[in-house]
MOPAC internal coordinates of N, CA, C and O (Angstrom, degrees):
PM7 1SCF
backbone

  N    0.0000 0     0.00 0     0.00 0    0    0    0
  C    1.4612 1     0.00 0     0.00 0    1    0    0
  C    1.5333 1   109.46 1     0.00 0    2    1    0
  O    1.2310 1   120.82 1   136.24 1    3    2    1
  N    1.2915 1   116.03 1   -43.76 1    3    2    1
  C    1.4654 1   120.35 1  -179.94 1    5    3    2
  C    1.5226 1   111.32 1   -60.74 1    6    5    3
  O    1.2310 1   120.27 1   137.73 1    7    6    5
  N    1.3233 1   117.10 1   -42.27 1    7    6    5
  C    1.4847 1   119.94 1  -179.26 1    9    7    6
  C    1.5179 1   110.10 1   -67.09 1   10    9    7
  O    1.2310 1   119.71 1   141.30 1   11   10    9
  N    1.3167 1   118.16 1   -38.70 1   11   10    9
  C    1.4746 1   120.90 1   178.62 1   13   11   10
  C    1.5331 1   109.73 1   -66.73 1   14   13   11
  O    1.2310 1   120.95 1   137.26 1   15   14   13
  N    1.3079 1   115.79 1   -42.74 1   15   14   13
  C    1.4710 1   119.68 1   179.90 1   17   15   14
  C    1.5329 1   109.25 1   -60.75 1   18   17   15
  O    1.2310 1   120.90 1   132.94 1   19   18   17
  N    1.3206 1   115.88 1   -47.06 1   19   18   17
  C    1.4570 1   120.35 1  -178.22 1   21   19   18
  C    1.5305 1   111.86 1   -63.52 1   22   21   19
  O    1.2310 1   120.54 1   135.25 1   23   22   21
  N    1.3339 1   116.57 1   -44.75 1   23   22   21
  C    1.4443 1   122.55 1  -179.10 1   25   23   22
  C    1.5317 1   111.98 1   -64.08 1   26   25   23
  O    1.2310 1   121.21 1   139.21 1   27   26   25
  N    1.3445 1   115.30 1   -40.79 1   27   26   25
  C    1.4499 1   119.35 1  -176.80 1   29   27   26
  C    1.5337 1   112.76 1   -80.93 1   30   29   27
  O    1.2310 1   120.41 1   155.99 1   31   30   29
  N    1.2930 1   116.82 1   -24.01 1   31   30   29
  C    1.4564 1   121.28 1  -178.63 1   33   31   30
  C    1.5254 1   112.11 1    76.14 1   34   33   31
  O    1.2310 1   120.50 1  -165.16 1   35   34   33
  N    1.3276 1   116.65 1    14.84 1   35   34   33
  C    1.4789 1   121.82 1  -179.07 1   37   35   34
  C    1.5144 1   109.25 1  -101.71 1   38   37   35
  O    1.2310 1   121.51 1   -24.38 1   39   38   37
  N    1.3594 1   114.71 1   155.62 1   39   38   37
  C    1.4716 1   119.58 1   175.50 1   41   39   38
  C    1.5111 1   108.16 1   -77.55 1   42   41   39
  O    1.2310 1   121.12 1   -14.04 1   43   42   41
  N    1.3375 1   115.46 1   165.96 1   43   42   41
  C    1.4798 1   120.23 1   178.06 1   45   43   42
  C    1.5147 1   109.75 1   -61.79 1   46   45   43
  O    1.2310 1   119.21 1   141.23 1   47   46   45
  N    1.3035 1   119.10 1   -38.77 1   47   46   45
  C    1.4581 1   120.12 1  -179.00 1   49   47   46
  C    1.5317 1   110.93 1   -67.30 1   50   49   47
  O    1.2310 1   119.86 1   146.19 1   51   50   49
  N    1.3228 1   117.86 1   -33.81 1   51   50   49
  C    1.4691 1   120.63 1   176.08 1   53   51   50
  C    1.5357 1   110.11 1   -67.03 1   54   53   51
  O    1.2310 1   120.53 1   136.41 1   55   54   53
  N    1.3280 1   116.60 1   -43.59 1   55   54   53
  C    1.4624 1   120.69 1   177.46 1   57   55   54
  C    1.5195 1   111.82 1   -63.00 1   58   57   55
  O    1.2310 1   120.65 1   139.35 1   59   58   57
  N    1.3335 1   116.36 1   -40.65 1   59   58   57
  C    1.4795 1   120.96 1   179.71 1   61   59   58
  C    1.5244 1   109.67 1   -62.70 1   62   61   59
  O    1.2310 1   120.04 1   145.64 1   63   62   61
  N    1.3029 1   117.53 1   -34.36 1   63   62   61
  C    1.4650 1   121.07 1   179.14 1   65   63   62
  C    1.5142 1   113.27 1   -66.57 1   66   65   63
  O    1.2310 1   120.50 1   156.55 1   67   66   65
  N    1.3016 1   116.64 1   -23.45 1   67   66   65
  C    1.4726 1   122.01 1   178.91 1   69   67   66
  C    1.5259 1   111.15 1   -77.90 1   70   69   67
  O    1.2310 1   120.80 1   149.62 1   71   70   69
  N    1.3105 1   116.07 1   -30.38 1   71   70   69
  C    1.4797 1   120.64 1  -176.27 1   73   71   70
  C    1.5257 1   109.32 1   -66.68 1   74   73   71
  O    1.2310 1   122.09 1   -36.53 1   75   74   73
  N    1.3179 1   113.61 1   143.47 1   75   74   73
  C    1.4476 1   121.62 1   179.24 1   77   75   74
  C    1.5235 1   108.34 1  -114.23 1   78   77   75
  O    1.2310 1   120.56 1   -60.51 1   79   78   77
  N    1.3230 1   116.54 1   119.49 1   79   78   77
  C    1.4749 1   121.00 1   177.82 1   81   79   78
  C    1.5196 1   108.67 1   -82.75 1   82   81   79
  O    1.2310 1   121.27 1   -43.64 1   83   82   81
  N    1.3534 1   115.18 1   136.36 1   83   82   81
  C    1.4599 1   120.85 1  -179.42 1   85   83   82
  C    1.5298 1   108.83 1  -120.39 1   86   85   83
  O    1.2310 1   120.79 1   -28.83 1   87   86   85
  N    1.3404 1   116.10 1   151.17 1   87   86   85
  C    1.4617 1   119.23 1   173.18 1   89   87   86
  C    1.5356 1   110.36 1   -58.07 1   90   89   87
  O    1.2310 1   120.42 1   -29.30 1   91   90   89
  N    1.3136 1   116.81 1   150.70 1   91   90   89
  C    1.4468 1   121.93 1  -177.98 1   93   91   90
  C    1.5127 1   110.48 1  -135.04 1   94   93   91
  O    1.2310 1   121.62 1   -35.57 1   95   94   93
  N    1.3408 1   114.51 1   144.43 1   95   94   93
  C    1.4587 1   121.51 1   177.24 1   97   95   94
  C    1.5348 1   107.27 1  -128.76 1   98   97   95
  O    1.2310 1   120.54 1   -47.17 1   99   98   97
  N    1.3384 1   116.58 1   132.83 1   99   98   97
  C    1.4642 1   121.07 1   175.61 1  101   99   98
  C    1.5125 1   107.55 1  -124.59 1  102  101   99
  O    1.2310 1   120.56 1   -56.18 1  103  102  101
  N    1.3259 1   116.53 1   123.82 1  103  102  101
  C    1.4497 1   123.44 1   178.67 1  105  103  102
  C    1.5065 1   108.58 1  -125.82 1  106  105  103
  O    1.2310 1   119.77 1   -49.51 1  107  106  105
  N    1.3311 1   118.04 1   130.49 1  107  106  105
  C    1.4421 1   121.52 1   177.66 1  109  107  106
  C    1.5223 1   109.75 1   -97.44 1  110  109  107
  O    1.2310 1   121.13 1   -44.66 1  111  110  109
  N    1.3348 1   115.45 1   135.34 1  111  110  109
  C    1.4606 1   121.33 1   175.55 1  113  111  110
  C    1.5217 1   107.21 1  -110.72 1  114  113  111
  O    1.2310 1   120.86 1   -57.32 1  115  114  113
  N    1.3312 1   115.97 1   122.68 1  115  114  113
  C    1.4716 1   119.32 1   178.11 1  117  115  114
  C    1.5162 1   106.77 1   -76.46 1  118  117  115
  O    1.2310 1   121.25 1   -64.71 1  119  118  117
  N    1.3126 1   115.22 1   115.29 1  119  118  117
  C    1.4580 1   122.29 1  -175.41 1  121  119  118
  C    1.5500 1   107.14 1  -133.89 1  122  121  119
  O    1.2310 1   119.60 1   -45.43 1  123  122  121
  N    1.3327 1   118.36 1   134.57 1  123  122  121
  C    1.4472 1   120.56 1   177.67 1  125  123  122
  C    1.5495 1   109.32 1   -57.35 1  126  125  123
  O    1.2310 1   121.29 1   -33.00 1  127  126  125
  N    1.3145 1   115.13 1   147.00 1  127  126  125
  C    1.4630 1   121.09 1  -178.21 1  129  127  126
  C    1.5309 1   113.56 1   -51.72 1  130  129  127
  O    1.2310 1   120.33 1   142.26 1  131  130  129
  N    1.3374 1   116.98 1   -37.74 1  131  130  129
  C    1.4610 1   120.16 1  -178.53 1  133  131  130
  C    1.5396 1   112.08 1   -74.90 1  134  133  131
  O    1.2310 1   119.41 1   173.95 1  135  134  133
  N    1.3216 1   118.74 1    -6.05 1  135  134  133
  C    1.4660 1   122.02 1  -179.86 1  137  135  134
  C    1.5354 1   112.80 1  -115.37 1  138  137  135
  O    1.2310 1   120.72 1  -169.41 1  139  138  137
  N    1.3052 1   116.23 1    10.59 1  139  138  137
  C    1.4771 1   119.46 1  -175.17 1  141  139  138
  C    1.5291 1   114.27 1   -62.96 1  142  141  139
  O    1.2310 1   119.65 1   157.14 1  143  142  141
  N    1.3299 1   118.27 1   -22.86 1  143  142  141
  C    1.4493 1   121.03 1  -179.89 1  145  143  142
  C    1.5114 1   113.35 1   -96.23 1  146  145  143
  O    1.2310 1   119.99 1  -167.07 1  147  146  145
  N    1.2957 1   117.62 1    12.93 1  147  146  145
  C    1.4521 1   120.66 1  -178.97 1  149  147  146
  C    1.5071 1   112.02 1   -57.96 1  150  149  147
  O    1.2310 1   119.63 1   148.29 1  151  150  149
  N    1.3213 1   118.32 1   -31.71 1  151  150  149
  C    1.4643 1   121.62 1  -179.68 1  153  151  150
  C    1.5362 1   112.67 1   -66.39 1  154  153  151
  O    1.2310 1   120.75 1   162.00 1  155  154  153
  N    1.3247 1   116.17 1   -18.00 1  155  154  153
  C    1.4551 1   122.22 1   177.31 1  157  155  154
  C    1.5338 1   111.57 1   -93.69 1  158  157  155
  O    1.2310 1   120.64 1   155.34 1  159  158  157
  N    1.3187 1   116.38 1   -24.66 1  159  158  157
  C    1.4594 1   122.14 1  -168.52 1  161  159  158
  C    1.5063 1   114.09 1  -103.48 1  162  161  159
  O    1.2310 1   119.26 1   148.97 1  163  162  161
  N    1.3024 1   119.02 1   -31.03 1  163  162  161
  C    1.4722 1   121.95 1  -175.39 1  165  163  162
  C    1.5456 1   109.12 1   -85.03 1  166  165  163
  O    1.2310 1   120.68 1   -57.18 1  167  166  165
  N    1.3156 1   116.31 1   122.82 1  167  166  165
  C    1.4399 1   121.71 1  -176.48 1  169  167  166
  C    1.5287 1   114.24 1   -59.66 1  170  169  167
  O    1.2310 1   120.66 1   139.14 1  171  170  169
  N    1.3046 1   116.35 1   -40.86 1  171  170  169
  C    1.4705 1   120.79 1   179.93 1  173  171  170
  C    1.5320 1   110.98 1   -64.32 1  174  173  171
  O    1.2310 1   120.31 1   139.44 1  175  174  173
  N    1.3296 1   117.02 1   -40.56 1  175  174  173
  C    1.4769 1   121.49 1   178.81 1  177  175  174
  C    1.5272 1   109.45 1   -67.72 1  178  177  175
  O    1.2310 1   120.07 1   134.28 1  179  178  177
  N    1.3107 1   117.47 1   -45.72 1  179  178  177
  C    1.4676 1   122.63 1   178.84 1  181  179  178
  C    1.5434 1   109.47 1   -57.87 1  182  181  179
  O    1.2310 1   120.22 1   135.43 1  183  182  181
  N    1.3250 1   117.18 1   -44.57 1  183  182  181
  C    1.4565 1   120.70 1  -179.13 1  185  183  182
  C    1.5393 1   110.66 1   -66.96 1  186  185  183
  O    1.2310 1   119.62 1   143.57 1  187  186  185
  N    1.3341 1   118.34 1   -36.43 1  187  186  185
  C    1.4510 1   121.82 1   178.99 1  189  187  186
  C    1.5385 1   109.70 1   -66.20 1  190  189  187
  O    1.2310 1   120.55 1   138.81 1  191  190  189
  N    1.3102 1   116.55 1   -41.19 1  191  190  189
  C    1.4816 1   120.24 1   177.47 1  193  191  190
  C    1.5395 1   109.66 1   -60.37 1  194  193  191
  O    1.2310 1   120.39 1   135.14 1  195  194  193
  N    1.3283 1   116.85 1   -44.86 1  195  194  193
  C    1.4815 1   120.81 1   178.25 1  197  195  194
  C    1.5303 1   110.95 1   -61.62 1  198  197  195
  O    1.2310 1   120.50 1   139.25 1  199  198  197
  N    1.3102 1   116.65 1   -40.75 1  199  198  197
  C    1.4608 1   122.49 1   179.42 1  201  199  198
  C    1.5329 1   110.79 1   -61.77 1  202  201  199
  O    1.2310 1   120.98 1   135.42 1  203  202  201
  N    1.3515 1   115.74 1   -44.58 1  203  202  201
  C    1.4789 1   120.36 1   178.34 1  205  203  202
  C    1.5114 1   109.71 1   -63.38 1  206  205  203
  O    1.2310 1   119.58 1   136.75 1  207  206  205
  N    1.3298 1   118.40 1   -43.25 1  207  206  205
  C    1.4804 1   121.61 1   179.85 1  209  207  206
  C    1.5275 1   109.78 1   -61.75 1  210  209  207
  O    1.2310 1   119.87 1   141.11 1  211  210  209
  N    1.3383 1   117.85 1   -38.89 1  211  210  209
  C    1.4510 1   120.14 1   177.91 1  213  211  210
  C    1.5120 1   111.21 1   -67.30 1  214  213  211
  O    1.2310 1   120.54 1   141.26 1  215  214  213
  N    1.3439 1   116.58 1   -38.74 1  215  214  213
  C    1.4601 1   122.10 1   179.42 1  217  215  214
  C    1.5110 1   110.96 1   -62.02 1  218  217  215
  O    1.2310 1   120.14 1   145.83 1  219  218  217
  N    1.3355 1   117.34 1   -34.17 1  219  218  217
  C    1.4529 1   120.84 1   179.41 1  221  219  218
  C    1.5122 1   113.80 1   -74.64 1  222  221  219
  O    1.2310 1   118.95 1   166.64 1  223  222  221
  N    1.3095 1   119.60 1   -13.36 1  223  222  221
  C    1.4618 1   124.89 1   174.47 1  225  223  222
  C    1.5425 1   112.35 1    52.68 1  226  225  223
  O    1.2310 1   119.73 1  -141.80 1  227  226  225
  N    1.3091 1   118.12 1    38.20 1  227  226  225
  C    1.4510 1   120.78 1  -179.68 1  229  227  226
  C    1.5189 1   114.48 1    73.20 1  230  229  227
  O    1.2310 1   119.88 1  -172.62 1  231  230  229
  N    1.3079 1   117.83 1     7.38 1  231  230  229
  C    1.4747 1   123.31 1  -179.33 1  233  231  230
  C    1.5216 1   109.75 1  -107.80 1  234  233  231
  O    1.2310 1   120.51 1  -138.55 1  235  234  233
  N    1.3084 1   116.63 1    41.45 1  235  234  233
  C    1.4687 1   122.02 1   179.96 1  237  235  234
  C    1.4911 1   108.33 1   168.12 1  238  237  235
  O    1.2310 1   121.43 1     9.76 1  239  238  237
  N    1.3160 1   114.87 1  -170.24 1  239  238  237
  C    1.4762 1   118.75 1   178.77 1  241  239  238
  C    1.5096 1   110.34 1  -156.38 1  242  241  239
  O    1.2310 1   122.30 1   -17.56 1  243  242  241
  N    1.3167 1   113.20 1   162.44 1  243  242  241
  C    1.4684 1   124.18 1   177.10 1  245  243  242
  C    1.5379 1   104.77 1  -120.11 1  246  245  243
  O    1.2310 1   121.24 1   -52.82 1  247  246  245
  N    1.3259 1   115.23 1   127.18 1  247  246  245
  C    1.4562 1   119.83 1   176.90 1  249  247  246
  C    1.5132 1   107.45 1  -131.83 1  250  249  247
  O    1.2310 1   121.28 1   -58.49 1  251  250  249
  N    1.3202 1   115.15 1   121.51 1  251  250  249
  C    1.4920 1   120.20 1   178.92 1  253  251  250
  C    1.5192 1   106.21 1  -126.43 1  254  253  251
  O    1.2310 1   122.11 1   -50.16 1  255  254  253
  N    1.3226 1   113.57 1   129.84 1  255  254  253
  C    1.4727 1   117.88 1   177.76 1  257  255  254
  C    1.5230 1   110.67 1  -149.77 1  258  257  255
  O    1.2310 1   122.02 1   -37.44 1  259  258  257
  N    1.3198 1   113.73 1   142.56 1  259  258  257
  C    1.4711 1   116.56 1   175.33 1  261  259  258
  C    1.5229 1   111.18 1   -76.02 1  262  261  259
  O    1.2310 1   120.99 1   -32.81 1  263  262  261
  N    1.3028 1   115.71 1   147.19 1  263  262  261
  C    1.4631 1   120.16 1   175.25 1  265  263  262
  C    1.5415 1   107.55 1   -73.21 1  266  265  263
  O    1.2310 1   121.20 1   -37.01 1  267  266  265
  N    1.3116 1   115.32 1   142.99 1  267  266  265
  C    1.4458 1   119.72 1   176.91 1  269  267  266
  C    1.5111 1   112.83 1   -84.94 1  270  269  267
  O    1.2310 1   119.97 1   167.32 1  271  270  269
  N    1.3204 1   117.66 1   -12.68 1  271  270  269
  C    1.4636 1   120.84 1  -174.83 1  273  271  270
  C    1.5175 1   115.72 1  -121.36 1  274  273  271
  O    1.2310 1   120.97 1   166.04 1  275  274  273
  N    1.3376 1   115.75 1   -13.96 1  275  274  273
  C    1.4840 1   120.30 1  -176.57 1  277  275  274
  C    1.5085 1   109.90 1  -132.20 1  278  277  275
  O    1.2310 1   119.92 1   -21.10 1  279  278  277
  N    1.3303 1   117.77 1   158.90 1  279  278  277
  C    1.4599 1   119.91 1   176.02 1  281  279  278
  C    1.5432 1   110.81 1   -78.77 1  282  281  279
  O    1.2310 1   121.61 1  -110.66 1  283  282  281
  N    1.3234 1   114.52 1    69.34 1  283  282  281
  C    1.4569 1   123.42 1  -176.19 1  285  283  282
  C    1.5116 1   112.53 1  -135.78 1  286  285  283
  O    1.2310 1   121.45 1   -30.91 1  287  286  285
  N    1.3146 1   114.83 1   149.09 1  287  286  285
  C    1.4637 1   122.61 1   164.92 1  289  287  286
  C    1.5440 1   103.51 1  -116.31 1  290  289  287
  O    1.2310 1   121.56 1   -52.19 1  291  290  289
  N    1.3199 1   114.62 1   127.81 1  291  290  289
  C    1.4718 1   119.25 1   179.38 1  293  291  290
  C    1.5249 1   108.61 1   -97.63 1  294  293  291
  O    1.2310 1   121.02 1   -52.32 1  295  294  293
  N    1.3200 1   115.65 1   127.68 1  295  294  293
  C    1.4439 1   122.36 1   179.08 1  297  295  294
  C    1.5228 1   107.50 1  -114.51 1  298  297  295
  O    1.2310 1   121.61 1   -63.28 1  299  298  297
  N    1.3397 1   114.52 1   116.72 1  299  298  297
  C    1.4734 1   120.04 1  -179.22 1  301  299  298
  C    1.5256 1   109.33 1  -122.17 1  302  301  299
  O    1.2310 1   121.33 1   -48.87 1  303  302  301
  N    1.2972 1   115.06 1   131.13 1  303  302  301
  C    1.4689 1   120.80 1   176.46 1  305  303  302
  C    1.5149 1   108.35 1  -123.99 1  306  305  303
  O    1.2310 1   120.46 1   -37.76 1  307  306  305
  N    1.3129 1   116.73 1   142.24 1  307  306  305
  C    1.4586 1   122.54 1   169.84 1  309  307  306
  C    1.5192 1   106.86 1  -124.13 1  310  309  307
  O    1.2310 1   120.78 1   -38.37 1  311  310  309
  N    1.3286 1   116.11 1   141.63 1  311  310  309
  C    1.4565 1   118.64 1   177.81 1  313  311  310
  C    1.5240 1   109.85 1  -171.67 1  314  313  311
  O    1.2310 1   120.78 1    -4.10 1  315  314  313
  N    1.2870 1   116.12 1   175.90 1  315  314  313
  C    1.4506 1   121.08 1  -175.48 1  317  315  314
  C    1.5171 1   114.19 1   -72.50 1  318  317  315
  O    1.2310 1   120.56 1   148.21 1  319  318  317
  N    1.3223 1   116.54 1   -31.79 1  319  318  317
  C    1.4795 1   121.99 1  -174.55 1  321  319  318
  C    1.5155 1   110.81 1  -109.58 1  322  321  319
  O    1.2310 1   120.53 1   -72.90 1  323  322  321
  N    1.3249 1   116.59 1   107.10 1  323  322  321
  C    1.4873 1   122.12 1  -177.33 1  325  323  322
  C    1.5190 1   111.80 1   -53.77 1  326  325  323
  O    1.2310 1   119.99 1   133.03 1  327  326  325
  N    1.3032 1   117.62 1   -46.97 1  327  326  325
  C    1.4508 1   122.70 1  -176.49 1  329  327  326
  C    1.5325 1   110.68 1   -63.07 1  330  329  327
  O    1.2310 1   121.04 1   137.89 1  331  330  329
  N    1.3223 1   115.62 1   -42.11 1  331  330  329
  C    1.4513 1   121.13 1  -178.60 1  333  331  330
  C    1.5306 1   112.81 1   -66.34 1  334  333  331
  O    1.2310 1   121.02 1   134.44 1  335  334  333
  N    1.3349 1   115.65 1   -45.56 1  335  334  333
  C    1.4751 1   118.69 1  -179.50 1  337  335  334
  C    1.5194 1   111.04 1   -69.14 1  338  337  335
  O    1.2310 1   120.25 1   146.11 1  339  338  337
  N    1.3245 1   117.12 1   -33.89 1  339  338  337
  C    1.4474 1   119.91 1   176.12 1  341  339  338
  C    1.5208 1   111.93 1   -61.99 1  342  341  339
  O    1.2310 1   121.13 1   136.37 1  343  342  341
  N    1.3149 1   115.45 1   -43.63 1  343  342  341
  C    1.4830 1   121.02 1   177.95 1  345  343  342
  C    1.5265 1   110.41 1   -64.57 1  346  345  343
  O    1.2310 1   120.48 1   136.97 1  347  346  345
  N    1.3346 1   116.69 1   -43.03 1  347  346  345
  C    1.4840 1   119.47 1  -179.16 1  349  347  346
  C    1.5242 1   111.39 1   -67.01 1  350  349  347
  O    1.2310 1   119.59 1   138.65 1  351  350  349
  N    1.3276 1   118.40 1   -41.35 1  351  350  349
  C    1.4637 1   122.52 1  -179.24 1  353  351  350
  C    1.5163 1   109.38 1   -63.02 1  354  353  351
  O    1.2310 1   120.06 1   132.00 1  355  354  353
  N    1.3300 1   117.49 1   -48.00 1  355  354  353
  C    1.4554 1   120.05 1  -179.95 1  357  355  354
  C    1.5414 1   111.93 1   -65.87 1  358  357  355
  O    1.2310 1   120.32 1   143.35 1  359  358  357
  N    1.3233 1   117.00 1   -36.65 1  359  358  357
  C    1.4429 1   121.13 1   175.29 1  361  359  358
  C    1.5124 1   112.21 1   -61.57 1  362  361  359
  O    1.2310 1   120.63 1   137.81 1  363  362  361
  N    1.3185 1   116.40 1   -42.19 1  363  362  361
  C    1.4747 1   121.63 1   178.94 1  365  363  362
  C    1.5184 1   109.94 1   -66.23 1  366  365  363
  O    1.2310 1   120.16 1   136.41 1  367  366  365
  N    1.3229 1   117.31 1   -43.59 1  367  366  365
  C    1.4782 1   120.24 1   178.34 1  369  367  366
  C    1.5507 1   109.24 1   -61.93 1  370  369  367
  O    1.2310 1   119.74 1   137.35 1  371  370  369
  N    1.3308 1   118.09 1   -42.65 1  371  370  369
  C    1.4450 1   120.63 1   178.47 1  373  371  370
  C    1.5437 1   110.36 1   -60.31 1  374  373  371
  O    1.2310 1   120.20 1   138.53 1  375  374  373
  N    1.3185 1   117.22 1   -41.47 1  375  374  373
  C    1.4551 1   120.69 1   178.19 1  377  375  374
  C    1.5329 1   110.95 1   -63.35 1  378  377  375
  O    1.2310 1   120.14 1   135.48 1  379  378  377
  N    1.3066 1   117.34 1   -44.52 1  379  378  377
  C    1.4808 1   121.74 1   179.76 1  381  379  378
  C    1.5352 1   108.59 1   -60.74 1  382  381  379
  O    1.2310 1   120.50 1   133.87 1  383  382  381
  N    1.3145 1   116.66 1   -46.13 1  383  382  381
  C    1.4693 1   120.35 1  -177.11 1  385  383  382
  C    1.5544 1   110.57 1   -66.34 1  386  385  383
  O    1.2310 1   119.81 1   148.34 1  387  386  385
  N    1.3051 1   117.97 1   -31.66 1  387  386  385
  C    1.4718 1   121.11 1   179.17 1  389  387  386
  C    1.5082 1   112.73 1   -68.67 1  390  389  387
  O    1.2310 1   120.24 1   163.27 1  391  390  389
  N    1.3416 1   117.14 1   -16.73 1  391  390  389
  C    1.4737 1   122.84 1  -176.49 1  393  391  390
  C    1.4964 1   112.76 1   -95.73 1  394  393  391
  O    1.2310 1   118.61 1   174.44 1  395  394  393
  N    1.3289 1   120.26 1    -5.56 1  395  394  393
  C    1.4833 1   120.38 1  -175.87 1  397  395  394
  C    1.5107 1   111.49 1   -99.86 1  398  397  395
  O    1.2310 1   120.10 1   180.00 1  399  398  397

């Protein structure tokens, strides 16, 4: 942040004004510890993640990460349309759960 501020010559408040906040959805999928990386390994899941990223057209993001302390995979989506990202996040969790 400091490097960006210095390079741009803008104050932090000016930079904060540029940022766009998007709706966010977080859904946890209960997944056995030995299956936590299924979202990286299963071709259908990988393709669905790519499809969601394309649907967001660079106006959001998909973040999937296994919990370090619980048998969970956390699926987080950000995007412009709350209802749409909610549906996509739950659909992705359903797909992950169908593979375990």
